[in-house]
C-alpha positions as CSV (number, residue, x, y, z in Angstrom):
1,X,-4.6,28.5,-51.5
2,X,-5.4,27.5,-55.0
3,X,-9.0,27.7,-56.3
4,X,-10.0,28.9,-52.9
5,X,-13.5,29.8,-53.8
6,X,-14.3,26.3,-54.9
7,X,-12.3,24.8,-52.0
8,X,-14.1,27.1,-49.5
9,X,-17.6,26.2,-50.9
10,X,-16.8,22.5,-50.6
11,X,-16.0,22.9,-46.9
12,X,-19.1,24.9,-46.2
13,X,-21.5,22.8,-48.1
14,X,-19.9,19.5,-47.3
15,X,-21.0,17.9,-50.6
16,X,-19.9,14.2,-50.8
17,X,-18.0,13.1,-53.9
18,X,-17.6,9.6,-54.8
19,X,-16.2,7.5,-57.7
20,X,-19.2,7.3,-60.0
21,X,-20.2,4.3,-62.3
22,X,-22.8,5.3,-64.9
23,X,-25.1,2.4,-65.9
24,X,-27.3,3.8,-68.6
25,X,-30.2,1.7,-67.6
26,X,-30.5,3.8,-64.4
27,X,-31.1,7.0,-66.3
28,X,-34.9,7.5,-66.0
29,X,-35.6,9.5,-69.2
30,X,-37.7,8.2,-72.0
31,X,-36.9,9.4,-75.5
32,X,-40.3,9.2,-77.4
33,X,-40.5,9.7,-81.1
34,X,-42.4,12.9,-80.7
35,X,-39.8,14.4,-78.3
36,X,-37.4,16.9,-79.9
37,X,-33.7,16.7,-79.4
38,X,-33.8,20.1,-77.5
39,X,-36.6,18.8,-75.1
40,X,-34.4,15.8,-74.4
41,X,-31.3,17.8,-73.9
42,X,-33.2,20.2,-71.5
43,X,-34.7,17.4,-69.6
44,X,-31.3,15.7,-69.0
45,X,-29.7,19.0,-68.0
46,X,-32.5,19.9,-65.7
47,X,-32.2,16.5,-63.9
48,X,-28.4,16.9,-63.6
49,X,-28.6,20.5,-62.4
50,X,-31.3,19.5,-59.9
51,X,-29.2,16.7,-58.3
52,X,-26.0,18.9,-58.4
53,X,-27.8,21.7,-56.6
54,X,-29.0,19.2,-54.0
55,X,-25.6,17.9,-53.4
56,X,-26.4,14.5,-54.8
57,X,-23.0,14.2,-56.8
58,X,-23.5,10.5,-57.8
59,X,-26.8,11.2,-59.5
60,X,-25.6,14.5,-61.0
61,X,-22.7,12.7,-62.5
62,X,-24.9,10.0,-64.1
63,X,-26.9,12.6,-65.9
64,X,-23.9,14.7,-67.0
65,X,-22.2,11.5,-68.4
66,X,-25.5,10.4,-70.1
67,X,-25.9,13.9,-71.7
68,X,-22.4,13.6,-73.2
69,X,-22.9,10.0,-74.3
70,X,-25.8,11.2,-76.4
71,X,-23.4,13.3,-78.4
72,X,-24.7,16.5,-76.8
73,X,-22.6,19.5,-75.7
74,X,-23.1,22.3,-73.3
75,X,-20.6,24.6,-71.7
76,X,-22.3,24.4,-68.2
77,X,-22.5,20.6,-68.3
78,X,-18.8,20.3,-69.3
79,X,-17.9,22.8,-66.6
80,X,-19.9,21.3,-63.8
81,X,-19.0,17.7,-64.7
82,X,-15.3,18.8,-64.9
83,X,-15.5,20.4,-61.5
84,X,-16.9,17.1,-60.0
85,X,-14.2,15.2,-61.6
86,X,-11.6,17.6,-60.3
87,X,-12.9,17.3,-56.7
88,X,-13.1,13.5,-57.1
89,X,-9.3,13.8,-57.9
90,X,-10.0,12.5,-61.6
91,X,-7.7,15.3,-62.7
92,X,-7.0,14.1,-66.2
93,X,-10.7,13.5,-66.9
94,X,-11.4,17.1,-65.6
95,X,-8.8,18.5,-67.9
96,X,-10.2,16.6,-70.8
97,X,-13.7,18.0,-70.1
98,X,-12.4,21.6,-69.7
99,X,-10.4,21.4,-72.9
100,X,-13.4,20.1,-74.8
101,X,-15.4,23.0,-73.4
102,X,-12.8,25.4,-74.6
103,X,-12.6,23.8,-78.1
104,X,-16.4,23.8,-78.5
105,X,-17.1,27.1,-76.9
106,X,-13.9,29.2,-77.3
107,X,-15.8,32.3,-76.0
108,X,-16.7,30.9,-72.6
109,X,-14.4,32.4,-70.0
110,X,-15.5,30.0,-67.4
111,X,-13.9,27.1,-69.3
112,X,-10.5,28.8,-69.4
113,X,-10.7,29.7,-65.6
114,X,-11.7,26.2,-64.7
115,X,-8.8,24.7,-66.6
116,X,-6.5,27.3,-65.2
117,X,-7.1,26.3,-61.6
118,X,-6.1,22.7,-62.3
119,X,-3.0,23.8,-64.1
120,X,-2.0,26.0,-61.1
121,X,-2.3,23.0,-58.9
122,X,0.0,21.0,-61.2
123,X,2.5,23.8,-61.3
124,X,2.0,24.3,-65.1
125,X,2.0,28.0,-64.5
126,X,2.9,29.2,-68.0
127,X,-0.2,27.3,-69.4
128,X,-2.3,28.4,-66.6
129,X,-1.3,32.0,-67.2
130,X,-2.0,31.7,-70.9
131,X,-5.6,30.4,-70.3
132,X,-6.5,32.9,-67.6
133,X,-5.3,35.8,-69.6
134,X,-7.6,34.4,-72.4
135,X,-10.5,34.5,-70.0
136,X,-9.8,38.1,-69.0
137,X,-9.5,39.2,-72.7
138,X,-13.0,37.7,-73.3
139,X,-14.5,39.1,-70.0
140,X,-12.3,42.0,-68.6
141,X,-14.5,42.3,-65.5
142,X,-14.3,38.6,-64.6
143,X,-13.1,39.0,-61.0
144,X,-12.4,35.2,-60.4
145,X,-10.0,35.3,-63.4
146,X,-8.2,38.4,-62.0
147,X,-8.0,36.5,-58.7
148,X,-6.5,33.3,-60.4
149,X,-4.0,35.4,-62.3
150,X,-2.9,36.8,-58.9
151,X,-2.4,33.3,-57.6
152,X,-0.2,32.4,-60.6
153,X,1.9,35.6,-60.2
154,X,2.5,34.9,-56.5
155,X,4.0,31.6,-57.5
156,X,6.1,33.3,-60.2
157,X,7.3,35.8,-57.5
158,X,5.8,38.7,-59.4
159,X,4.2,40.1,-56.4
160,X,3.5,43.7,-57.5
161,X,1.5,42.3,-60.4
162,X,-0.2,39.8,-58.2
163,X,-1.3,42.6,-56.0
164,X,-2.6,44.6,-58.9
165,X,-4.8,41.9,-60.3
166,X,-6.0,40.8,-56.8
167,X,-7.1,44.4,-56.0
168,X,-8.8,44.4,-59.3
169,X,-10.8,41.3,-58.4
170,X,-12.1,43.0,-55.2
171,X,-12.8,46.3,-57.1
172,X,-15.1,44.5,-59.4
173,X,-16.6,42.5,-56.5
174,X,-16.1,44.3,-53.2
175,X,-17.5,41.2,-51.3
176,X,-15.1,38.7,-52.8
177,X,-13.7,37.1,-49.6
178,X,-11.0,35.1,-51.3
179,X,-9.7,38.2,-53.0
180,X,-9.2,39.9,-49.5
181,X,-7.6,36.7,-48.1
182,X,-5.1,36.6,-51.0
183,X,-4.3,40.3,-50.8
184,X,-3.3,39.9,-47.3
185,X,-1.0,37.0,-48.3
186,X,0.5,39.0,-51.0
187,X,1.2,42.1,-48.9
188,X,2.7,40.1,-46.1
189,X,5.1,38.5,-48.6
190,X,5.9,42.0,-50.1
191,X,6.8,43.2,-46.6
192,X,9.3,40.4,-46.2
193,X,11.1,41.7,-49.3
194,X,11.0,45.4,-48.8
195,X,10.4,45.7,-45.1
196,X,7.9,48.5,-45.5
197,X,5.7,48.0,-42.5
198,X,2.8,49.8,-44.3
199,X,2.4,46.5,-46.2
200,X,1.9,44.7,-42.9
201,X,-0.8,47.2,-41.7
202,X,-2.5,46.9,-45.2
203,X,-2.3,43.1,-45.0
204,X,-4.1,43.2,-41.5
205,X,-6.8,45.5,-43.0
206,X,-7.4,43.0,-45.9
207,X,-7.8,40.1,-43.6
208,X,-10.1,42.0,-41.3
209,X,-12.3,42.8,-44.3
210,X,-12.4,39.2,-45.2
211,X,-13.5,38.4,-41.6
212,X,-16.1,41.2,-41.8
213,X,-17.7,39.6,-45.0
214,X,-17.2,36.1,-43.7
215,X,-16.7,35.6,-40.1
216,X,-15.8,31.9,-40.6
217,X,-12.8,32.6,-42.9
218,X,-10.0,30.4,-41.7
219,X,-7.4,31.9,-44.0
220,X,-8.0,35.4,-42.8
221,X,-8.0,34.3,-39.2
222,X,-4.7,32.5,-39.7
223,X,-3.3,35.5,-41.5
224,X,-4.3,37.9,-38.7
225,X,-2.8,35.6,-36.0
226,X,0.4,35.3,-38.0
227,X,1.0,39.1,-38.4
228,X,0.0,39.9,-34.8
229,X,2.6,37.3,-33.7
230,X,5.2,38.8,-36.1
231,X,4.6,42.4,-34.7
232,X,4.1,41.1,-31.0
233,X,0.6,42.6,-30.9
234,X,-1.0,40.7,-27.9
235,X,-4.0,43.1,-27.6
236,X,-6.4,40.6,-29.0
237,X,-5.0,37.5,-27.3
238,X,-8.2,36.2,-26.0
239,X,-10.0,36.5,-29.4
240,X,-7.0,34.8,-30.9
241,X,-6.9,32.0,-28.4
242,X,-10.6,31.3,-29.1
243,X,-9.9,31.1,-32.8
244,X,-6.9,28.7,-32.2
245,X,-9.2,26.2,-30.5
246,X,-10.5,24.9,-33.9
247,X,-8.6,26.8,-36.5
248,X,-7.1,24.3,-39.0
249,X,-8.7,21.5,-37.1
250,X,-12.1,22.0,-38.6
251,X,-13.2,23.9,-41.6
252,X,-10.6,24.9,-44.3
253,X,-7.1,23.6,-43.6
254,X,-4.5,26.3,-43.1
255,X,-0.7,26.2,-43.0
256,X,0.3,24.3,-39.9
257,X,3.6,26.2,-39.6
258,X,1.9,29.3,-38.3
259,X,0.8,27.5,-35.2
260,X,4.2,26.3,-33.9
261,X,5.0,29.5,-32.1
262,X,1.5,29.9,-30.8
263,X,0.8,26.7,-28.8
264,X,2.6,23.5,-27.6
265,X,0.0,21.0,-28.5
266,X,1.6,18.2,-30.7
267,X,-1.5,16.3,-31.4
268,X,-3.1,19.5,-32.9
269,X,0.0,20.3,-34.9
270,X,-0.3,16.6,-36.4
271,X,-3.9,17.0,-37.1
272,X,-3.5,20.4,-38.9
273,X,-0.5,19.1,-40.9
274,X,-2.5,16.0,-42.0
275,X,-5.5,18.0,-43.1
276,X,-3.3,20.6,-44.9
277,X,-1.5,17.9,-46.8
278,X,-4.8,16.1,-47.9
279,X,-6.3,19.5,-49.0
280,X,-3.3,20.6,-50.9
281,X,-2.1,17.3,-52.7
282,X,-3.3,17.3,-56.2
283,X,-2.9,13.8,-57.7
284,X,-5.1,11.9,-60.1
285,X,-6.7,9.1,-58.4
286,X,-4.8,6.7,-60.6
287,X,-1.6,8.0,-59.3
288,X,-2.4,7.6,-55.6
289,X,-0.6,5.1,-53.4
290,X,2.3,4.7,-55.8
291,X,5.1,2.4,-54.7
292,X,8.5,2.2,-56.0
293,X,10.3,-1.2,-55.5
294,X,13.7,-1.0,-54.1
295,X,15.9,-2.3,-56.9
296,X,19.3,-0.8,-56.2
297,X,22.3,-1.9,-58.3
298,X,24.7,-2.9,-55.6
299,X,27.6,-2.0,-57.9
300,X,26.8,1.7,-57.9
301,X,26.8,4.3,-55.2
302,X,23.8,5.1,-53.0
303,X,21.9,7.9,-54.6
304,X,20.5,10.6,-52.2
305,X,18.5,13.7,-53.1
306,X,18.0,16.8,-51.2
307,X,15.0,19.0,-52.0
308,X,14.7,22.6,-51.1
309,X,13.7,26.0,-52.2
310,X,16.4,27.5,-50.0
311,X,19.8,26.7,-51.4
312,X,20.8,30.2,-50.4
313,X,21.6,32.1,-47.1
314,X,18.8,30.6,-45.1
315,X,19.0,28.8,-41.6
316,X,18.7,25.3,-43.2
317,X,21.6,26.0,-45.5
318,X,23.7,27.6,-42.8
319,X,23.4,24.4,-40.8
320,X,23.5,21.9,-43.7
321,X,26.3,23.3,-45.9
322,X,29.1,21.6,-44.1
323,X,27.2,18.3,-44.2
324,X,26.9,18.5,-48.0
325,X,30.7,19.3,-48.1
326,X,31.6,16.2,-46.0
327,X,29.4,13.7,-47.6
328,X,31.4,10.6,-48.6
329,X,31.3,10.8,-52.4
330,X,33.1,7.4,-52.7
331,X,29.8,5.8,-51.3
332,X,27.2,8.4,-52.2
333,X,26.1,10.2,-55.3
334,X,24.5,13.4,-53.9
335,X,21.8,15.2,-55.8
336,X,20.3,18.6,-55.1
337,X,16.9,19.8,-56.4
338,X,16.2,23.5,-56.3
339,X,12.4,23.7,-56.0
340,X,12.0,27.4,-56.7
341,X,13.8,30.2,-58.5
342,X,15.7,32.2,-55.9
343,X,18.6,34.9,-56.2
344,X,21.9,33.2,-55.9
345,X,24.2,34.2,-53.1
346,X,27.4,33.2,-51.4
347,X,25.7,30.1,-49.9
348,X,24.2,29.0,-53.3
349,X,27.7,29.1,-54.7
350,X,29.2,27.3,-51.8
351,X,26.7,24.3,-51.7
352,X,26.2,24.0,-55.5
353,X,29.7,22.8,-56.1
354,X,29.3,20.1,-53.2
355,X,26.8,18.1,-55.2
356,X,27.3,15.5,-57.9
357,X,24.3,16.9,-59.6
358,X,22.3,20.2,-59.1
359,X,19.0,20.4,-60.7
360,X,16.9,23.5,-61.2
361,X,13.2,22.7,-60.9
362,X,11.8,26.2,-60.4
363,X,10.3,26.7,-63.8
364,X,9.1,23.2,-64.3
365,X,5.6,21.7,-63.8
366,X,5.3,19.0,-61.2
367,X,5.0,16.4,-64.1
368,X,8.1,17.7,-65.7
369,X,10.1,17.8,-62.4
370,X,9.0,14.3,-61.4
371,X,10.1,12.8,-64.7
372,X,13.6,14.4,-64.2
373,X,13.8,13.1,-60.7
374,X,12.6,9.6,-61.5
375,X,15.2,9.4,-64.3
376,X,17.8,9.9,-61.6
377,X,16.8,6.8,-59.8
378,X,17.2,8.1,-56.3
379,X,17.4,5.6,-53.4
380,X,16.5,8.2,-50.8
381,X,14.8,11.6,-51.2
382,X,15.2,14.0,-48.3
383,X,12.6,16.9,-48.1
384,X,14.1,20.0,-46.4
385,X,10.9,21.9,-46.5
386,X,8.0,20.1,-45.0
387,X,4.9,22.5,-45.0
388,X,7.0,25.7,-45.2
389,X,5.6,28.3,-47.6
390,X,7.0,27.5,-50.9
391,X,7.4,23.7,-50.6
392,X,6.2,21.4,-53.3
393,X,4.9,18.3,-51.4
394,X,3.0,17.1,-54.4
395,X,6.4,15.9,-55.9
396,X,6.9,13.6,-52.9
397,X,3.2,12.5,-53.1
398,X,4.1,11.0,-56.5
399,X,6.7,8.8,-54.9
400,X,10.0,9.8,-56.5
401,X,12.2,7.4,-54.3
402,X,11.6,4.1,-52.5
403,X,12.5,6.0,-49.2
404,X,11.3,9.6,-48.5
405,X,12.4,11.5,-45.4
406,X,11.5,14.8,-43.9
407,X,14.3,16.8,-42.2
408,X,15.2,20.1,-40.5
409,X,13.2,23.1,-41.8
410,X,9.7,21.9,-40.6
411,X,9.7,21.4,-36.9
412,X,7.0,18.7,-36.6
413,X,5.2,15.8,-38.4
414,X,4.2,16.4,-42.0
415,X,1.1,14.2,-41.5
416,X,1.8,13.0,-45.1
417,X,1.5,9.4,-46.1
418,X,4.2,9.9,-48.8
419,X,6.8,10.8,-46.1
420,X,8.2,7.6,-44.6
421,X,10.7,8.9,-42.0
422,X,11.5,11.9,-39.9
423,X,15.0,12.5,-38.5
424,X,15.1,13.2,-34.9
425,X,16.6,12.1,-31.7
426,X,15.3,10.7,-28.5
427,X,15.4,14.0,-26.7
428,X,13.4,15.9,-29.2
429,X,10.9,12.9,-29.7
430,X,10.8,10.6,-26.7
431,X,9.3,7.2,-27.2
432,X,6.1,8.3,-25.5
433,X,5.7,11.2,-28.1
434,X,6.0,9.1,-31.2
435,X,2.1,8.9,-31.4
436,X,2.2,12.6,-32.6
437,X,4.1,11.8,-35.7
438,X,2.8,10.0,-38.9
439,X,6.4,9.2,-39.9
440,X,8.6,6.4,-38.6
441,X,11.4,8.1,-36.5
442,X,15.1,7.8,-37.4
443,X,16.9,8.5,-34.1
444,X,20.2,10.2,-34.5
445,X,22.7,9.1,-31.8
446,X,23.3,12.8,-30.5
447,X,21.2,15.8,-31.6
448,X,19.2,15.7,-34.8
449,X,20.6,19.2,-35.5
450,X,23.6,19.4,-38.0
451,X,26.0,22.2,-37.6
452,X,28.8,24.0,-39.5
453,X,32.0,23.6,-37.4
454,X,33.7,26.0,-39.8
455,X,31.7,29.0,-38.6
456,X,33.9,31.4,-36.6
457,X,33.4,34.6,-34.8
458,X,34.9,37.6,-36.6
459,X,38.1,39.2,-35.5
460,X,36.3,42.3,-34.5
461,X,35.7,42.8,-30.7
462,X,32.6,44.5,-29.8
463,X,32.2,46.5,-26.6
464,X,29.1,46.8,-24.6
465,X,29.2,50.6,-24.8
466,X,28.9,50.6,-28.6
467,X,25.9,48.2,-28.5
468,X,24.1,50.4,-25.7
469,X,24.7,47.9,-22.9
470,X,25.9,48.9,-19.4
471,X,29.3,47.6,-18.6
472,X,28.4,46.3,-15.2
473,X,25.0,44.9,-16.0
474,X,23.9,41.4,-16.3
475,X,22.6,40.9,-19.8
476,X,19.8,38.5,-20.6
477,X,19.3,38.1,-24.3
478,X,17.2,36.4,-26.9
479,X,18.2,36.5,-30.6
480,X,15.2,34.7,-32.2
481,X,12.8,36.3,-34.6
482,X,10.3,38.3,-32.5
483,X,7.2,36.2,-33.5
484,X,8.5,33.4,-31.3
485,X,8.1,35.6,-28.3
486,X,4.8,35.1,-26.5
487,X,3.4,36.8,-23.5
488,X,4.3,33.8,-21.3
489,X,8.1,34.0,-21.6
490,X,8.0,37.8,-21.8
491,X,6.2,38.0,-18.5
492,X,9.0,35.9,-16.9
493,X,11.7,38.0,-18.6
494,X,10.0,41.1,-17.1
495,X,10.0,39.6,-13.6
496,X,13.6,38.8,-13.9
497,X,14.4,42.3,-14.9
498,X,12.6,43.5,-11.9
499,X,14.1,41.0,-9.4
500,X,17.8,41.2,-10.9
501,X,19.1,44.6,-10.0
502,X,21.0,46.2,-13.0
503,X,20.0,43.7,-15.4
504,X,19.1,44.2,-19.1
505,X,17.2,42.4,-21.8
506,X,18.9,42.5,-25.3
507,X,16.8,41.5,-28.3
508,X,17.2,41.4,-32.1
509,X,14.8,43.9,-33.8
510,X,12.6,42.1,-36.3
511,X,10.7,45.2,-37.2
512,X,9.9,48.5,-35.6
513,X,6.2,47.5,-34.9
514,X,7.3,44.5,-32.8
515,X,10.0,46.7,-31.1
516,X,7.3,49.3,-30.1
517,X,4.8,46.7,-29.0
518,X,7.5,45.0,-26.8
519,X,8.5,48.2,-25.2
520,X,4.8,49.1,-24.5
521,X,4.3,45.6,-23.0
522,X,7.3,46.1,-20.8
523,X,6.0,49.4,-19.5
524,X,2.6,47.8,-18.6
525,X,4.7,45.5,-16.4
526,X,6.6,48.2,-14.6
527,X,9.9,47.9,-16.6
528,X,11.4,51.1,-18.0
529,X,12.2,50.9,-21.7
530,X,15.8,51.8,-21.0
531,X,16.2,48.3,-19.8
532,X,15.4,46.7,-23.2
533,X,18.0,47.0,-26.0
534,X,17.3,46.2,-29.6
535,X,19.9,45.5,-32.2
536,X,19.8,45.1,-35.9
537,X,20.7,41.8,-37.7
538,X,24.2,41.5,-39.0
539,X,26.4,38.9,-40.8
540,X,26.8,35.7,-38.9
541,X,30.5,36.1,-38.0
542,X,29.9,39.6,-36.6
543,X,26.8,38.4,-34.7
544,X,28.8,35.7,-33.2
545,X,31.5,38.2,-32.0
546,X,28.8,40.7,-30.8
547,X,26.7,38.2,-28.8
548,X,29.7,37.6,-26.6
549,X,28.7,40.8,-24.8
550,X,25.6,38.9,-23.4
551,X,25.6,36.7,-20.3
552,X,22.7,34.3,-20.7
553,X,20.5,33.5,-23.7
554,X,16.9,32.9,-22.7
555,X,15.1,30.6,-25.0
556,X,11.6,31.0,-26.2
557,X,9.0,28.2,-25.2
558,X,6.6,27.1,-28.1
559,X,9.2,27.5,-30.8
560,X,12.8,27.2,-29.5
561,X,15.7,28.8,-31.3
562,X,17.6,26.4,-33.5
563,X,20.3,28.1,-35.5
564,X,20.5,30.8,-32.9
565,X,21.0,28.2,-30.1
566,X,23.9,26.7,-32.0
567,X,25.4,30.1,-32.7
568,X,25.2,31.1,-29.1
569,X,26.8,28.0,-27.8
570,X,29.5,28.1,-30.4
571,X,30.3,31.6,-29.1
572,X,30.4,30.5,-25.5
573,X,27.1,32.1,-24.6
574,X,25.0,29.7,-22.3
575,X,21.5,29.0,-23.4
576,X,18.6,28.4,-20.9
577,X,15.5,26.5,-22.3
578,X,12.3,25.1,-21.0
579,X,11.4,21.7,-22.3
580,X,8.0,21.4,-23.9
581,X,6.0,18.7,-25.7
582,X,6.1,19.5,-29.3
583,X,9.0,19.2,-31.6
584,X,9.4,22.8,-31.9
585,X,9.4,23.2,-28.2
586,X,12.2,20.6,-27.6
587,X,14.9,21.8,-30.1
588,X,17.2,23.4,-27.5
589,X,16.5,20.4,-25.2
590,X,17.9,18.3,-28.0
591,X,21.0,20.4,-28.4
592,X,21.8,21.0,-24.6
593,X,21.3,17.2,-24.0
594,X,23.7,16.4,-26.7
595,X,26.3,18.5,-25.1
596,X,25.5,17.2,-21.6
597,X,24.4,20.5,-20.2
598,X,21.1,19.4,-18.8
599,X,21.3,21.8,-15.9
600,X,20.2,24.4,-18.5
601,X,17.0,22.5,-19.4
602,X,14.1,23.5,-17.1
603,X,11.2,21.1,-16.7
604,X,8.6,23.9,-16.4
605,X,8.2,27.6,-16.4
606,X,8.8,28.1,-12.6
607,X,12.1,26.2,-12.8
608,X,13.1,28.3,-15.9
609,X,12.6,31.5,-13.9
610,X,14.5,30.1,-10.9
611,X,17.5,28.9,-12.9
612,X,17.8,32.3,-14.8
613,X,17.7,34.2,-11.4
614,X,20.3,31.9,-9.9
615,X,22.6,32.3,-12.8
616,X,22.1,36.1,-12.9
617,X,22.7,36.6,-9.1
618,X,25.5,34.0,-8.5
619,X,28.5,34.9,-10.3
620,X,30.3,31.6,-9.4
621,X,27.4,29.6,-10.9
622,X,27.6,31.7,-14.1
623,X,31.3,31.4,-14.5
624,X,31.1,27.6,-13.7
625,X,28.6,27.2,-16.6
626,X,30.7,29.2,-19.0
627,X,33.6,27.1,-18.1
628,X,31.8,23.8,-18.7
629,X,30.5,25.2,-22.1
630,X,34.0,26.1,-23.1
631,X,35.0,22.5,-22.3
632,X,32.0,21.0,-24.2
633,X,33.0,22.9,-27.3
634,X,36.2,20.9,-27.3
635,X,34.9,17.5,-26.4
636,X,31.3,17.2,-27.5
637,X,30.6,15.4,-30.8
638,X,27.6,17.9,-31.4
639,X,30.2,20.5,-32.4
640,X,31.9,18.1,-34.9
641,X,30.3,18.2,-38.4
642,X,32.1,15.2,-39.7
643,X,30.8,12.9,-36.8
644,X,27.3,14.1,-37.5
645,X,27.6,13.4,-41.4
646,X,29.1,9.9,-40.8
647,X,26.2,9.1,-38.4
648,X,23.7,10.4,-40.9
649,X,25.3,8.3,-43.7
650,X,25.2,5.3,-41.5
651,X,21.3,5.9,-41.1
652,X,20.9,6.1,-44.9
653,X,22.8,2.9,-45.3
654,X,20.6,1.2,-42.8
655,X,17.5,2.3,-44.7
656,X,19.0,0.9,-47.9
657,X,19.4,-2.5,-46.3
658,X,15.9,-2.8,-45.0
């Protein structure tokens, strides 16, 4: 979170902020002839500070403005009044006040820091870095400034430097909660790059320290829950469930993405998303509720723009690449907007050449990016990020196209008033569930999930022996990231291993901590560790070949597999799912319904266990399912990328004609 200290204080104190008119006749200060200028200044300041400290923002604003109207200047007045304007979303007025403070009081570190926090929110990172480094040069032990520099460096993906400055902030102030929260976030991100599990352990310690100082810290609680899910540590499940009740629902908003794998409660997902959006969108009040009139020149092609920070080897690109290749360029001009700087790989090179225009926005401020996008005069903008970690929803809040759509990466409602539509299908969002979505729903005729029908298994043939699987065993498997596994499905999987003689559970290893925790959980349930096999990740074509050694893919509940469900079915591996209520809990329901394999969709947990047992113990049933799946690979439109692309384009054309 940006400017967390100020945001957190707002939440705790619940100070109301309103648009303030300042009629001078209401200012009750008499300027007598005998009163000195300093006395008058001090009297106005005292009144302003008194009202501000009481939370009476309207009256405080009147006195701050009156003070400035008299031609007076004071760094605290400019700072406090700037912060009020900032939190009233009068961003440009706040910037003006902070810049004035800097020009008049160039040795005031607070002025530089306050301006920096706004510039961070506007993605004006180079300017923000310049100002905060100026603050540090004036006051080297300014802990908030080191913290803010850490925030900037995170966004610039300079994580080791971000860690250094964040650690410095808490060295200077050992009770700085926001510093520990951000340190946990940084260490978690560093782990995802170097896979050194010591970083995860240190991240947990940082979050726990934040909780020790402030037991109400929403960011620390969310961070702890996220990491414990990632390492399959269920030892504090009761405490975490208690936290989950209100986390992100009240208090400070936190990333709603964390909760998808933790609970199947779509209304709570919507509330969290809506609150997170409102808290993190930084628009001047004059820019809100922007509307772009549809004025498309019928003599030109329809202009569609895809926005992502993941034009690289990422699940979204693995699924979307073929759609980009198949777009009808005679009717559509296709733009891509890369939101963050990422290392280029084979997928970057593959998809880049499919677009008419590929724009790099990673080093641009929101304002600069928005100007470029608006100059392209898009008809439809498609956000492929939602509330995932490095999205830039403020760009969409500025209304960059008449029609704005959310698709694919974020499995739920954005809760954002700037997103008009969400692409789905009637199995993933039944009519009765539309109340859980702020967007209008675009229903695809089959599954919402696009696929790449050029993906093939490698020519290499794997044997069970080389994987560590017994030749004559029945192999249950799940190849999702381990954080999607909860105690609920794991309990069922262990019961299946106990009931089905000579069966094995085959998983992908996300990290050694999750592996060890899952083995320990199996032992608690009376299952020997030899019956759980872990494999490392490998290239997609090799994985598709290797997974043919499994017999049945057991899906996770709250957050289904998406890409992995497709890869399994593509390889002829049946997938069993249990249909939930949330978008994330119905992904495989959508896919299996699209290929007319509804017998593999359980209505509840008991049926899920029963079906899995029947398949594992009845060879005829297992062979029949595999035979049907082989036929579906040939005749189902789900496995045809061109059909999906034409259907998607038809939906785009329908939107243009509305």
